[in-house]
C-alpha positions as CSV (number, residue, x, y, z in Angstrom):
1,M,-79.0,55.8,105.3
2,D,-76.1,53.6,105.5
3,V,-75.3,52.9,102.0
4,P,-71.4,52.9,102.2
5,G,-70.9,50.4,99.3
6,F,-71.4,50.5,95.6
7,A,-74.4,51.0,93.6
8,L,-75.9,50.2,90.2
9,I,-78.6,52.1,88.7
10,T,-80.5,51.9,85.5
11,G,-82.3,54.5,83.9
12,A,-80.1,56.8,85.7
13,A,-80.0,60.0,83.0
14,S,-83.3,61.4,84.1
15,G,-85.9,61.3,86.6
16,I,-86.2,59.0,89.4
17,G,-83.0,57.3,88.3
18,K,-81.1,60.4,88.4
19,A,-82.4,61.3,91.9
20,C,-81.3,58.1,93.2
21,A,-77.8,58.4,91.9
22,L,-77.5,61.9,93.5
23,T,-79.1,60.4,96.9
24,F,-76.8,57.5,97.1
25,A,-73.8,59.6,96.3
26,R,-75.1,62.4,98.9
27,D,-75.6,59.7,101.6
28,G,-72.2,57.9,101.1
29,A,-71.9,55.5,98.7
30,A,-68.3,54.7,97.6
31,G,-69.0,54.4,93.9
32,I,-72.1,54.4,91.6
33,A,-72.4,52.9,88.2
34,L,-75.0,54.6,85.9
35,F,-76.9,53.0,83.2
36,D,-78.8,54.5,80.5
37,L,-79.3,54.8,76.6
38,N,-78.9,58.7,76.6
39,E,-75.0,59.5,76.8
40,E,-74.9,62.9,76.9
41,A,-77.7,63.1,79.8
42,L,-75.4,60.4,81.8
43,A,-72.4,62.9,81.1
44,A,-74.5,65.7,82.8
45,V,-75.6,63.6,85.6
46,E,-72.0,62.7,86.5
47,Q,-70.8,66.4,86.3
48,E,-74.0,67.0,88.8
49,I,-72.7,64.5,91.3
50,D,-69.4,65.6,91.1
51,E,-70.4,69.2,91.6
52,Q,-72.4,68.1,94.6
53,Q,-69.9,66.0,96.2
54,T,-67.4,68.9,95.8
55,K,-70.0,71.0,98.1
56,I,-70.1,68.3,100.6
57,G,-66.7,67.4,100.9
58,R,-67.1,63.6,99.9
59,S,-65.7,61.6,97.1
60,C,-67.7,59.1,95.2
61,Q,-66.4,56.9,92.2
62,V,-69.0,57.5,89.1
63,L,-69.3,55.0,86.1
64,T,-71.4,55.6,83.2
65,L,-72.2,53.1,80.7
66,T,-74.7,53.3,77.7
67,V,-76.7,50.3,78.2
68,N,-80.1,48.9,76.6
69,V,-81.5,46.9,79.5
70,A,-83.7,45.0,77.2
71,A,-80.5,43.4,75.4
72,E,-79.4,40.4,77.4
73,E,-75.7,40.3,76.5
74,E,-75.1,44.0,76.8
75,V,-76.4,43.8,80.4
76,E,-74.4,40.6,81.2
77,K,-71.1,42.5,79.9
78,A,-71.9,45.7,81.6
79,V,-72.7,44.3,84.9
80,L,-69.5,42.1,85.0
81,A,-67.5,45.3,83.9
82,V,-68.9,47.3,86.8
83,A,-68.2,44.3,89.4
84,E,-64.7,44.0,88.2
85,Q,-64.1,47.9,88.6
86,F,-65.8,48.1,91.8
87,G,-64.8,44.7,93.1
88,R,-68.3,44.2,94.4
89,L,-71.9,45.4,94.2
90,D,-73.8,46.3,97.0
91,Y,-77.3,48.0,95.9
92,V,-79.1,47.7,92.4
93,V,-82.0,49.9,91.5
94,N,-84.1,48.9,88.5
95,A,-85.5,52.2,87.2
96,A,-85.3,51.9,83.7
97,G,-89.0,52.1,82.2
98,I,-91.0,53.4,79.8
99,A,-94.9,54.2,79.6
100,I,-97.1,53.9,76.6
101,K,-101.1,54.5,76.5
102,H,-103.4,52.4,74.1
103,Q,-106.0,54.5,72.7
104,G,-109.2,53.0,72.8
105,G,-108.1,50.6,75.4
106,T,-106.9,47.0,75.7
107,A,-108.8,45.8,72.8
108,F,-106.9,48.1,70.6
109,A,-103.5,47.7,72.1
110,D,-100.5,47.5,69.3
111,T,-98.7,44.5,69.8
112,A,-95.2,46.3,69.1
113,A,-96.0,48.9,71.7
114,W,-97.0,46.0,74.1
115,Q,-93.9,44.0,73.7
116,K,-91.7,47.0,73.8
117,T,-93.2,47.9,77.2
118,L,-92.6,44.8,78.7
119,D,-89.2,44.1,77.1
120,I,-88.0,47.1,79.1
121,N,-90.2,47.6,82.5
122,L,-90.1,43.6,83.1
123,T,-87.6,41.5,81.1
124,G,-85.1,44.1,81.4
125,T,-85.8,44.3,85.1
126,F,-85.1,40.6,85.2
127,F,-81.9,40.8,83.1
128,V,-80.3,43.1,85.5
129,L,-81.5,41.3,88.4
130,R,-80.3,38.1,87.5
131,A,-76.8,39.4,86.5
132,T,-76.4,41.2,89.7
133,A,-77.7,38.6,91.9
134,K,-75.3,36.1,90.8
135,I,-72.2,38.4,91.8
136,M,-73.9,39.4,95.0
137,L,-74.3,35.6,96.1
138,K,-70.7,35.2,96.0
139,Q,-69.5,38.1,98.1
140,E,-69.6,38.6,102.0
141,P,-72.1,40.7,103.4
142,I,-71.2,44.4,103.5
143,L,-70.7,45.9,106.9
144,S,-72.7,48.9,108.6
145,S,-71.2,52.3,108.4
146,I,-73.2,52.9,111.6
147,D,-72.3,50.1,113.8
148,G,-70.4,47.6,112.2
149,R,-72.7,44.9,111.9
150,P,-72.8,42.6,109.1
151,L,-75.9,43.6,106.9
152,Q,-77.0,41.8,103.5
153,R,-74.6,40.3,100.4
154,G,-76.8,42.7,98.4
155,S,-80.0,44.7,98.0
156,I,-82.0,45.0,95.1
157,I,-84.6,47.5,94.7
158,N,-87.0,47.0,91.6
159,C,-89.1,50.0,90.4
160,S,-92.7,49.2,90.1
161,S,-95.5,51.8,90.2
162,I,-99.0,52.7,91.9
163,Q,-100.1,50.8,88.8
164,G,-98.4,47.8,90.1
165,V,-101.1,47.8,92.6
166,V,-104.2,49.2,90.9
167,G,-105.6,49.3,87.3
168,V,-105.8,52.3,85.1
169,P,-107.5,52.7,81.9
170,L,-105.7,52.7,78.5
171,S,-102.6,51.2,80.2
172,A,-102.4,47.5,79.8
173,A,-99.0,47.0,78.8
174,Y,-97.8,49.2,81.6
175,T,-99.8,48.0,84.3
176,A,-99.2,44.7,83.4
177,S,-95.5,44.9,83.3
178,K,-95.6,46.8,87.1
179,H,-97.5,44.2,88.4
180,A,-95.4,41.5,87.0
181,V,-92.2,43.5,88.5
182,I,-93.7,43.0,92.1
183,G,-94.2,39.3,91.2
184,L,-90.8,39.0,90.1
185,T,-89.3,40.7,93.4
186,R,-91.4,38.4,95.8
187,T,-90.6,35.3,93.9
188,A,-86.8,36.2,93.9
189,L,-86.7,37.3,97.7
190,E,-88.0,33.6,98.5
191,D,-85.1,32.2,96.3
192,Y,-82.5,34.1,98.0
193,A,-83.5,35.4,101.5
194,K,-81.6,32.7,103.3
195,D,-78.3,33.6,101.3
196,G,-78.2,37.2,102.4
197,L,-80.0,39.0,99.5
198,R,-82.9,41.5,100.1
199,I,-85.1,42.2,97.1
200,N,-87.7,44.8,97.4
201,A,-90.0,47.2,95.2
202,I,-90.7,50.6,95.2
203,C,-94.4,52.0,93.8
204,P,-94.0,55.7,93.1
205,G,-97.2,57.5,92.8
206,Y,-97.8,60.6,90.5
207,T,-93.9,62.1,90.4
208,E,-93.1,65.1,88.4
209,T,-90.3,63.9,86.1
210,P,-89.5,64.3,82.4
211,M,-91.9,61.4,81.6
212,T,-94.8,63.0,83.4
213,T,-94.4,66.6,82.3
214,K,-93.0,66.7,78.8
215,S,-96.8,67.0,77.6
216,P,-98.9,69.8,78.6
217,L,-102.1,67.7,78.3
218,I,-100.9,64.7,80.6
219,L,-99.2,67.3,83.1
220,Q,-102.9,69.3,83.2
221,A,-104.7,65.9,83.6
222,M,-102.1,64.8,86.3
223,V,-102.8,68.1,88.3
224,E,-106.5,67.7,88.2
225,R,-106.5,64.0,89.2
226,V,-103.8,64.6,92.0
227,A,-106.0,67.1,93.5
228,T,-109.0,64.6,94.0
229,A,-107.1,61.0,94.2
230,V,-103.9,61.9,96.6
231,P,-104.7,63.0,100.1
232,M,-101.5,64.9,100.1
233,Q,-102.8,66.9,97.1
234,R,-99.6,67.5,95.3
235,M,-97.0,65.2,92.8
236,G,-94.2,63.6,94.4
237,Q,-90.5,64.9,93.6
238,P,-88.0,62.3,92.2
239,H,-85.9,63.2,95.4
240,E,-88.6,61.8,97.6
241,I,-88.7,58.6,95.8
242,A,-85.0,58.4,95.9
243,D,-85.1,58.7,99.6
244,G,-87.4,55.6,99.7
245,V,-85.0,53.4,97.6
246,V,-82.0,54.3,99.3
247,Y,-84.0,53.3,102.8
248,L,-84.8,50.2,101.0
249,A,-81.2,49.7,100.1
250,G,-79.4,50.5,103.1
251,G,-78.6,48.9,106.6
252,R,-81.9,50.9,108.2
253,S,-84.2,48.3,106.5
254,S,-81.9,45.0,107.2
255,F,-84.8,43.0,108.1
256,V,-87.2,44.3,105.4
257,T,-87.4,42.2,102.1
258,G,-90.2,41.5,99.5
259,T,-92.0,44.6,100.4
260,A,-93.7,46.8,97.7
261,L,-93.3,50.2,99.5
262,S,-95.8,52.9,98.2
263,V,-94.3,56.3,97.7
264,D,-97.5,58.1,96.6
265,G,-99.1,60.8,98.9
266,G,-101.6,58.1,100.1
267,Y,-103.1,57.4,96.6
268,T,-103.2,53.5,97.1
269,Q,-104.9,53.9,100.6
270,R,-107.6,56.2,99.0
271,A,-108.1,53.7,96.3
272,A,-108.3,51.0,98.8
273,N,-111.2,52.9,100.7
274,E,-113.0,53.7,97.5
275,T,-112.9,49.9,96.3
276,I,-114.4,49.0,100.0
277,H,-117.1,51.8,99.3
278,H,-118.0,50.0,96.1
279,I,-118.4,46.8,97.8
280,I,-120.4,48.3,100.7
281,P,-122.7,50.8,99.0
282,E,-124.0,53.7,100.9
283,R,-127.5,53.1,102.4
284,A,-129.6,54.7,105.0
285,P,-128.6,53.3,108.4
286,T,-130.8,52.3,111.2
287,T,-129.4,52.0,114.9
288,C,-128.9,49.2,116.5
289,A,-131.4,48.7,119.4
290,G,-129.5,48.8,122.8
291,D,-126.0,49.4,121.1
292,K,-124.2,51.9,123.5
293,R,-121.4,52.3,121.0
294,G,-123.7,54.0,118.5
295,R,-123.2,51.3,115.7
296,T,-125.3,51.1,112.5
297,A,-126.6,48.2,110.6
298,F,-126.9,47.8,107.0
299,G,-128.8,44.4,106.7
300,N,-126.5,42.1,107.6
301,E,-123.5,44.4,107.9
302,T,-122.3,46.4,110.9
303,V,-120.4,49.6,110.5
304,I,-119.1,51.8,113.3
305,P,-119.5,55.4,112.2
306,D,-115.9,56.8,112.5
307,M,-114.5,53.8,110.1
308,K,-117.0,54.9,107.0
309,P,-114.9,54.9,104.0
310,T,-114.3,58.1,101.8
311,S,-115.4,58.2,98.5
312,T,-113.6,60.6,95.9
313,P,-114.7,61.3,92.3
314,Q,-113.3,59.1,89.4
315,T,-111.3,61.0,86.5
316,M,-109.3,58.8,84.4
317,I,-105.9,60.3,83.3
318,P,-102.5,58.9,82.3
319,V,-100.4,57.5,85.3
320,L,-96.8,57.6,84.6
321,D,-93.7,57.4,86.9
């Protein structure tokens, strides 16, 4: 994936963050800094990376730091320590996050739960982006490991979600935070694209991680929802999300910035089709007189037959990355 530099990954002790760490190491990163609150789990990920690298005969320096991304001073100190150790920072993945459901919906959302979700998912992403961007802006662009051309000064990937582009019941805080992550991504790219920073978001769909499978009820609901809402009719695996992240980080996406890449098995496309179906209700068509293309007319609207949107049953379940 053309990622020869140094990466920093938050939420690296499990799920998508862990998968990103393994993928960066496998694909040639010189070093990886892993941020998380779970020190024991971080040590396990470091050992797994070492075992992986031994098998493929490639070295990768690994640093582990216990960091609360919602704590501004912790983030600043940890980022500076990593930059001093590595000498530069080339890729940042903001994967730390939590999901909380509000029983009864938005009107009954607990203020503390709301604030905690935004503190980690949005403000934590901002703290890490801000601290790392300051370092990246001062360094020279990294060179491609494939053809030697100068790439970016730095690449930052913020983890949003399918809930960053659609709304889901009982998820006001999580959905608001993930929409905001995309907004942060897009405004930051406008600030620094001319200076050689690329900033993108990734929007995972239903993904099989500890956060989404620890509850049997949530898992069963996800399985049922996936069967109707995801065209590929399965959940994603963390390594599949990580492949998208590493693509956005590396030289193969050197002209990509400000995007929100959906890695969701087609979920958001189907959701968009359902929205169109609600806007243009199904009615008995009448053939347009003299129309050789076989189009049909609904009042003042004309629809080409093969373009008719698909509708699938709606079942509410928690959506978690």
